[in-house]
N, C-alpha and C positions, 0 to 999 in steps of 0.2 A: 608191528613193523622189522620189516626184513632189512639191512643195511646192504646197498649195492654200489658199486661203481663201475666208470665203465673204461674201454682202452683207449678210450680217443675224445677226450671233450672235446667241445664247442669253444669258442672264444667268448669271452664273460666280460670282457673290459677288466681283467683284473680280479675278475671276483670269483671265491671260493665256494664250490658248490657241494652239498651233501645229498645225497638220494635214497630214500627208501619207499618199500612196496609191501602191500598189503593183498594175501588172497582172502577171500571167503572161505569160512571151515570148512575143511575137507573138501575143496576143489585146488587142481592145479593147474601150472602152466605148460599150453601144448604147444606143438609145431606145426603147420600147418607144411603144404606140400611143397612150397616154394620156399621153406625152411626158417619161417618169420617167428616169433614167440606171439601167442594168443593169449591174452589175461582174460578166465572166466568175467563173466558178468560180476561186477559188483566187487572188482579188484579197484585198487586206488594206487596211482603211483605218488608220490609226493619228492619234491626238489625245493630245496632254499640256497638263496644265492646270502654270501654273506662278503660285506668289504670290511677288511681290517678288526676281523672279529664281530661285526656287526650285521645282526641279521637287516636284509634291505630289501627281501621279496621271497614270497614261499607261492610254489605253485601245486595245484593239486589236479589230477586228471584222474576220471572217475571213470571206468568201463560200463556202459551202460546196455540194456536190449538191442537200442537203435545203433550201436556202434560205439 
């Protein structure tokens, strides 16, 4: 898992967030003609929400063949 952060985080009612992503072996992130990042099939993005150092939610986003 590769940790990352964002320049401007959305409001989360005081929650702290931690973020990671994982790419399939041998794959890389591409940039499309409009400047958007394109994750390869099989990539996973993880975000955890914590309140007062207590984990309250974990989100997993997985890139599948259909989008």
